[in-house]
C-alpha positions as CSV (number, residue, x, y, z in Angstrom):
1,M,-8.7,8.3,14.3
2,D,-9.5,4.9,15.6
3,V,-6.1,2.4,15.6
4,F,-7.8,0.1,12.8
5,D,-8.0,2.9,10.3
6,A,-4.7,4.1,10.9
7,I,-3.1,0.1,10.2
8,Q,-5.4,0.0,7.3
9,Q,-4.4,3.9,5.6
10,R,-0.2,3.1,6.7
11,R,1.5,3.1,3.6
12,S,5.3,3.0,3.8
13,V,6.3,6.8,3.0
14,R,10.1,7.6,1.0
15,S,9.1,11.4,-0.3
16,Y,8.3,14.1,1.9
17,T,7.2,17.5,1.8
18,N,9.9,20.0,3.3
19,E,7.5,20.5,6.5
20,T,9.0,21.0,9.7
21,V,7.3,17.6,11.6
22,Q,6.1,19.7,15.0
23,K,7.9,19.2,18.4
24,E,4.5,18.1,19.6
25,K,4.0,15.8,17.5
26,L,7.5,14.3,17.2
27,D,6.8,14.1,21.9
28,K,3.4,12.2,21.2
29,I,5.4,9.8,18.7
30,L,8.6,9.1,20.9
31,E,5.8,8.5,24.2
32,A,3.8,6.2,22.1
33,A,7.3,4.7,21.9
34,R,8.2,4.9,25.4
35,I,4.7,2.9,26.7
36,A,5.2,0.0,24.5
37,P,5.2,-3.5,26.0
38,T,8.6,-5.0,26.6
39,A,9.3,-8.8,28.3
40,R,9.9,-8.8,31.8
41,N,9.1,-4.9,31.7
42,A,13.3,-4.6,30.8
43,Q,12.5,-1.6,27.9
44,P,15.9,-2.1,26.6
45,W,15.2,0.8,24.3
46,H,16.7,4.5,23.4
47,F,15.1,6.6,20.4
48,V,17.2,9.4,18.6
49,A,15.6,12.0,17.2
50,V,18.0,13.3,14.0
51,T,16.7,16.5,12.5
52,D,20.5,17.4,11.5
53,K,20.7,17.9,7.3
54,E,24.6,16.2,7.6
55,K,23.6,13.7,10.6
56,R,20.3,12.4,7.7
57,K,22.7,12.3,5.4
58,V,25.1,9.4,6.7
59,L,22.2,7.9,7.9
60,S,21.0,8.0,4.2
61,K,24.1,6.0,3.2
62,G,22.4,2.4,3.0
63,T,21.2,1.2,-0.1
64,Y,17.6,2.0,0.3
65,A,17.8,4.5,2.8
66,K,18.6,7.5,0.3
67,F,15.1,8.8,0.7
68,L,16.2,9.4,4.4
69,M,17.5,13.2,3.4
70,Q,13.8,14.0,2.1
71,S,12.8,13.1,5.8
72,P,12.7,15.8,8.1
73,V,13.2,13.6,11.3
74,V,14.9,10.0,11.2
75,I,14.4,8.2,14.8
76,V,17.5,5.5,15.3
77,A,15.5,2.8,17.3
78,I,18.6,0.8,19.4
79,G,18.4,-1.5,21.6
80,D,20.2,-2.7,25.1
81,K,21.5,-6.3,24.2
82,K,22.6,-6.3,28.0
83,A,19.2,-5.4,29.4
84,S,17.3,-8.3,27.8
85,A,19.4,-10.0,25.6
86,D,16.6,-12.3,23.9
87,W,14.3,-10.1,23.3
88,Y,15.3,-6.3,23.0
89,A,14.9,-6.7,19.2
90,V,11.6,-7.8,19.5
91,D,10.8,-5.4,22.2
92,V,12.3,-2.3,20.3
93,S,9.9,-3.5,17.2
94,L,6.8,-2.8,18.9
95,A,7.8,0.2,20.1
96,V,8.3,1.3,16.4
97,E,5.2,-0.2,15.8
98,N,3.2,2.0,18.2
99,M,5.6,5.5,16.6
100,V,4.1,4.4,13.2
101,L,0.6,3.9,14.2
102,T,1.0,7.3,16.2
103,A,2.3,9.4,13.3
104,Q,-0.2,8.0,11.3
105,A,-3.0,9.6,13.4
106,E,-1.2,12.5,13.4
107,G,-1.2,12.9,9.6
108,L,2.8,11.9,8.9
109,G,4.0,9.3,6.7
110,T,6.6,6.6,8.0
111,C,8.6,4.4,6.7
112,C,11.2,1.5,8.5
113,V,14.7,1.3,7.4
114,G,16.9,-1.5,7.9
115,S,19.3,-0.9,5.4
116,F,22.4,0.5,6.9
117,D,25.8,0.1,8.2
118,E,25.5,-0.4,11.6
119,A,28.7,1.2,12.3
120,E,28.2,4.4,10.5
121,V,25.2,4.9,12.7
122,R,26.0,3.7,15.9
123,Q,29.1,6.5,15.5
124,T,26.7,8.7,14.4
125,V,24.5,9.0,17.0
126,K,27.2,8.2,20.0
127,A,25.4,4.7,20.9
128,P,26.8,3.1,24.0
129,D,28.5,-0.3,22.9
130,N,25.5,-2.0,25.0
131,F,23.1,-1.2,22.3
132,E,22.6,-2.2,18.7
133,V,20.8,-0.5,16.1
134,V,17.6,-2.3,15.7
135,M,16.2,-0.3,13.1
136,M,15.3,3.9,11.7
137,L,11.9,5.0,10.9
138,A,11.8,8.1,8.6
139,V,9.0,10.7,9.9
140,G,7.0,13.2,7.6
141,Y,4.8,15.0,5.9
142,P,4.1,12.5,2.5
143,K,3.8,14.0,-0.9
144,E,1.1,13.8,-2.3
145,K,2.0,11.4,-4.9
146,L,3.2,8.6,-4.8
147,D,7.0,8.1,-5.9
148,A,7.3,5.7,-8.3
149,T,8.8,2.9,-6.4
150,S,5.7,3.0,-4.2
151,K,3.8,2.7,-7.1
152,L,5.5,-0.5,-8.5
153,L,5.8,-2.1,-5.0
154,Y,2.0,-1.9,-4.5
155,L,1.3,-2.7,-8.0
156,M,4.0,-5.5,-8.0
157,R,2.9,-7.0,-4.7
158,P,-0.6,-6.3,-3.5
159,R,-1.7,-7.7,-0.1
160,K,-2.2,-11.6,0.7
161,T,-5.7,-12.0,1.6
162,L,-6.4,-13.1,5.5
163,G,-7.1,-17.0,4.7
164,E,-3.2,-16.8,2.9
165,V,-1.5,-15.6,6.2
166,A,-3.6,-17.5,9.3
167,S,-5.0,-20.4,9.9
168,E,-7.1,-21.9,12.2
169,E,-5.5,-25.0,14.8
170,E,-2.8,-25.7,13.2
171,F,-0.7,-24.5,10.3
172,G,-2.0,-24.8,6.7
173,K,-6.0,-24.9,7.9
174,K,-7.6,-22.2,6.4
175,Y,-8.6,-19.6,8.3
176,V,-12.2,-18.3,7.5
177,A,-13.4,-14.6,8.6
178,Q,-16.6,-14.8,9.8
179,K,-18.5,-11.8,7.5
180,N,-15.7,-13.0,4.8
181,E,-13.9,-10.2,5.2
182,Q,-10.2,-11.2,4.5
183,A,-8.8,-8.3,4.1
184,K,-6.8,-6.9,0.8
C-alpha cells in the first residue's frame, strides 16, 4: 500500500473483532516505531505491547478508553524524560504515527488514546520513574461496521479543506493547491 493511500484510508477504530494480531504484524509495527526520527537521535522511547486481558481492563479505565477491552493489543508508548526532556513527547508521537500507518498498511485498525490515569498505566506496565506515559495505541482488526460514536464523529466533524489548515508564507494567506486538490 502506498503511504499516502494509508494516510487517506486511516480512521480511528474503536470497535475490533476477536481475531488475534499475528506476531509478524506486531513485530513490523514495533519496528516502524523503532526507526522513527528523533531529536539528536536520542530515541527516548519504549513501547509496551499489552495483550493480557486483565491488564487491558486496567488500561481501559479512562473515560474515553473503554473500547481498549476489545482491542487485542494495546501499545503503551512511554517517553524517557531524562534522555530528551524537551522532545520526548514529540519523538514518541512521531514513532506512534509510524505504527499507525504501518498497521493500516497491514490491514489493521488503530486508535490513539490519551484518556488514562497515568499512575495506573505506569504501574500496570511497570514503567521506570524517568518514563512518562505519552499515549496508548489500540491495535486490532476493525469490525466492518463503524460503531455509533465513529459514525457520529464523521458526520459532525468532516475534515477541513487544505485551504483551511495551511497558509503560504504567513498565517492567514490561504494556501492554494496546484491542481485544486483540496483534500476533504
